[in-house]
C-alpha angles and dihedrals in degrees: 000000000000111000092200092062108113095224090050092050091047090051093049090048092051092047091051091052091050093048091048093053094046091046092052090051093049094044089048097193092181097047094237102118093110093053108105124236143123109323096236092048090062091061105028146028088222092090094059091039090056093047094048092049091053090063103238105083098141093052093047093046087048089054090050090054090050087053103039106023136250095315115056134168109227099170136012090271103018126090123187113210114196097192119118092217089058089071089070091051107038095042101028126138111259099016092110097226116156135212112261127238087271086091094058087076090066097057116108119144092015136310114302132189092281100049104031110112101185111100095218094047091048093051090051094049095043092052089058099039103038093059090059090061097052110130089251093058094040089058088060089061095054096095090059092050093048092049093062095039087056090050091052091051090048090054094045091047089053092050092044090055090050091045093056087060090053095254128152137203137223127248090273089070094042097272094278125177137188119236136151090004092301137107110237119200147127104269095195096082090049093053087048090054092048095047093046093049093049095048093039089057092044099043100036108018097249135062122242090238094236096138092051093046095038085222142109100244136129134162117257132184109262090233129358093230091051092049093048089059089059093063109126093019131101091217143015106087124102127218138194131189120257135181092255097185091054091044091052090050091051093046091051094051092045098049094044091049100045092039092069091057122087112269090242091060097049101080091049092046093050092049099042104041118061095210091059092045090057090049092052088054090052091055090054094047092051092051089048089054090057093044092053096043096048092044090052094049095047094044090051091050090051092051091047095046094248138321137260096202118132106216142116096277092052090049091048089052090051094048120103134188127231090282093054092251122140125217117279118238095260092048090046089054093048093051092047087053089051090054091047092054096041096041100046106043097042094050097046095042093050096044091051091048093048089051092051095049092046091050090047094049109048093180092056090047092051091050090052092046090055093050093048093047091053095046099042098035116179096335105154093210106095092205116081121232115232092232089056096055107026094097100040101124099197092048090052091046090053090052093046093047089052091050088050095054097031105031113190086234116021100172123097109260108229121239131179120229096240127244113255093026095103090232133289133268112216129163094348095309133104116224119192126222114291096031113131113228132183137176113216111227094198090058100043088048085063099046103135093205089063103031103029133244093298094067092139092051119096101234117152091186090079086076090056099048143042127028103341093180090063092042093053093049088055099039105097112169093136102031124247139260131019094333095050118130110285091201099062092112091055092044093050093047092049093049093047093051095041097048095039091051098043097043093045090057105036143041119218135205129176118251092212109023092176092061120092121237098262120208141180121211132214113142087323130039104245126192114241094211142329116205112192142166113236128199131179111243131206111225 
């Protein structure tokens, strides 16, 4: 046998990998060999990598829990625990648990609040960022939100008027058509345009203009290195237009899929598999978008001698850590990118899902119409004011029920049992230091002991009845503990204004009631489409 022969070396390498995986299983360093789960998942991360890349991780893991029980091994060192009380343990304040290396796959410019794993770095960043999302500050962003909701309504009013005449639109306007006195279109792209324009305005000081153009397009730095050279200069970086929504989708699927693979595998996978290469390109393009947008805003502020805008970027610039130091430009860009990703996808996905479930449930839509009509009366302004709708109980229940069934993130967010903790007891099991644990939101949002036997039914009333203390301990749309979403106040304000405004003005029906609400999942569960018929209503 010639050891230098390529086939021989490849065979030896494969044999070494197999032996290493079997050896790790037999040695069982994390004491989880007896935990049930898919056979391949006990030996290799490849099972979870394959499931994640297929785009339906939450549903597949949910099926595994239905088959194996509440505690399931989904990777050699990753246990999924589908018990509501596990939320309070795995993600609790003060337990010292850390984010796993899954989050390394989401780093592009530099680590931001979302993907930093170091406890001290996270505490520093959170001190700066969380203050920005206090309710007091969020209320200052309301005019920006209302401006773009008004623009969406203006566009839909225009199309509704054309639809009544039997008109139709080209692909640039979503391929709409008028039929039976209704406007028929896919509402998902429009909610994407709305969410991107809102967060673009808040995070970068200028919208991407998607609602005006009726098109998925945003400027991006031609290359990140080239744009970085432009820092401190009012000119010199080049930009091109990209389909930002599609790029964001690709980036989410790529990062969530490659993040479940061992770090040593990732460079090979990215180079050898075309799908992963495309995803890697999406990460760079999205970073370039943030680089170009922040550079343009800050250069403009420098030329104008400052800015009096009240937005996320201005608040980030004003923020200081415990030593009184502000964020550097690169860190500022990374955090603005984090807000773009978090603030666009969550709002558009949820708005689309809410519209779908209301169109699919006419009785719920009618009940919400009645509440909105009573609360908003004959106000001529089509855009709701937050103060008018923030206490509408059925509106909030509709939003919450949608976030239960269609959580913005349904996967179990991985946490490492910290060194020096002595291990962690969860759901009747002891997990030693270094074990990766997660609690799948998709599954606990379908726990029949908490939500009732009708868990797959869209029924907002469940948030207005029963044991609300138990429900709120299980309801997990924004995660839990010190790493919970800092932007939940902004997200809730946006959804209340968007849904109140849109539902007060329009009536929705599904174009294909028999079709399920299809999704694809990266880090977030994203709708594929939502084709509805829209009609102006008279309150």
